[in-house]
N, C-alpha and C positions, 0 to 999 in steps of 0.2 A: 556594441551596446547602443541602443537608440535613446534619444532624448524625448521626454514627454512634453517639455515646455512648461511644466508645472514647477513653481518655485515655492518653497515653504520656509518659514523662519523657525529656528530652534528656540524653544522657550527657556525661561530661566532655570529649569530643572534639566536641561539638555535633551529634551524630547522634541520629536518631529512627527507630524501627522502624515501618514500615508493616505493619499486621497481615496475616497470610497470607490471611485471608478477603477482605480488600479488594484485595490484589494479585491474587488469583485472579479475582475478579469483574471487575477492570479489565484483566486480561491483562498485568500487569506481571511480567516474568520477571527473573531474575538478569541483570545487565548492561544492563537497559533504561535509556536516558538519560531523565532527567526535567528539565523546564524549571521554574524557580522564579519565581513571581509574588508581588509584595508590594503590598498595598493597605491603607493606614492601619495597623491592628493585625492584619492577616490575612496569612498565608502560604499560598499554594496551589501545588500541584504538578500538572503535566500531562505526559503522555508526550510526549517531544520527537520531532519528525520533521523531519529536514533537508529532506525533500521539500516541506514546507509553505512554505518560502521560495520555491519555484518554482511556486506554485499558478497564478498568472495566466499565466506563461510556458508551463506544461504544458497549460493550456486552449487557448492559441493553437497550440501545437505539434500537439496531437492533431487539432484542426480542420483544420490544414494537411495532415496525413497522410491524414485521412479524405477530403478533397477530391481528393487525388492517387490513392489506391488504392481508394476506395469500400468499405472494410471497417471495421467497428466497431473502435475502438481504445480501450484502457483503460490508464491509468497509476495505480499504487497505491503507497502507502508500506507499511509492515509491518502496518498496521491497517485502512486505509480506501481507498476509491477516491478519488483526488484530482482526476482529470480523465478525461473520457470524451467520445468523439465517435461519432455514428451513432445508431442506433435506441434504444440503451439510455441515452443521455445524461441525460435528465431523471430516469430511474429509479435509476441507479446512483451518481451523484455523491454523495460523502460517506457512502456506505453502508459498513458494516464488511465486510471481505473474509471469504471462507469459510475454514474450517480447512484445506481442501485447498490453497488458494492460499497461506495462511500457511506451510504445510509446504513448498511449492515454493520460497518465498522463503527460508525457513530453511535448506534444503538446497542453495540456489543452483542449482536445476534449470532446465534449458532443455527444454521439452516441445513437440514438434510432433505434433499429432494430425490426420492428414489425412482420417480418416473422420468423418462426422457422428455425434457421441456426446453424452451428457449431460455438462455441465460446470457446476460450482458456482463462480461468481466471487464472489458476495456470499452472505452467510449466508442460509440458508433458501430458496434459490431455485436451481433447475437450469434450464439452457437447452440446447437441442440445436444443436450447431454443430461445425465443425472449428475448430481453434485453435492458436495459438502462445503459449507463455508464456516470456518471457525475463527473467531476474532482473536487476535494476539493482544493480550493485556499486560502492561508493565506498569508497576507502581500505581495500580488502580485506574490507568488510562488506556483506552483503546488506541493502539498504535498501528495496526495493520491486520492482515488476514492471511489464513492458510486456506487455499481452495483446492479441492481434489475433484477431478472430473472423470466421468466414464462416458464414452461415446457409444458403447455397445450394450453394456449390462447396467443393472441397477447397482448403485454404490451400496456397500454393506457395512457390517460391523468392523471389518478390518480397516476400511477407509475411514470410518468414523473415529476409531481409536488412533489411527495414524495422524489424522488432522488434529485431534485433541492433544496428542503428545507433542506434535510439532509446534502448535501454538503456545503451549505451556513452556516448552523448551526455549523458544525465542523470547517469550516474555520474561522468563527468569534470567536468561543470558543477558538481556539488556539491563535488568535491574542491578547486575553486579558491576 
């Protein structure tokens, strides 16, 4: 762990301010949930993702969908790819998502692109495909996305329904 050289006092309510530069660098926005870790005399903060609790489950889920529809499928939280099946699996897992995908999640967008176009799923990389992006919503909050990609054909009704079912399933599962 590296030091920033920044020192902050705890106020009388036990609060401490994370400097703007650090929040911007780490993508911590107003309302971001933070997880608190304690080890000996150290306190560490980490952006909280309810999707991380489903990591193993998400991996099995996307593998099952891939085996059924033979299209690449990606599950993300608000920051990273948490599960992926298909040709991009080894390349995309744990990668930070693109600003385009972050924006889709923030706006709770559902996008169906039937033509093969350039798409940025992870930072600094475009791929050519048709795709569906379906936001995962839990307790009224956008928490991630299901992305289904087709490199050869146009995505269709099967992929649309699959993405819809997957996003609703993950949203409901996290609510419980």
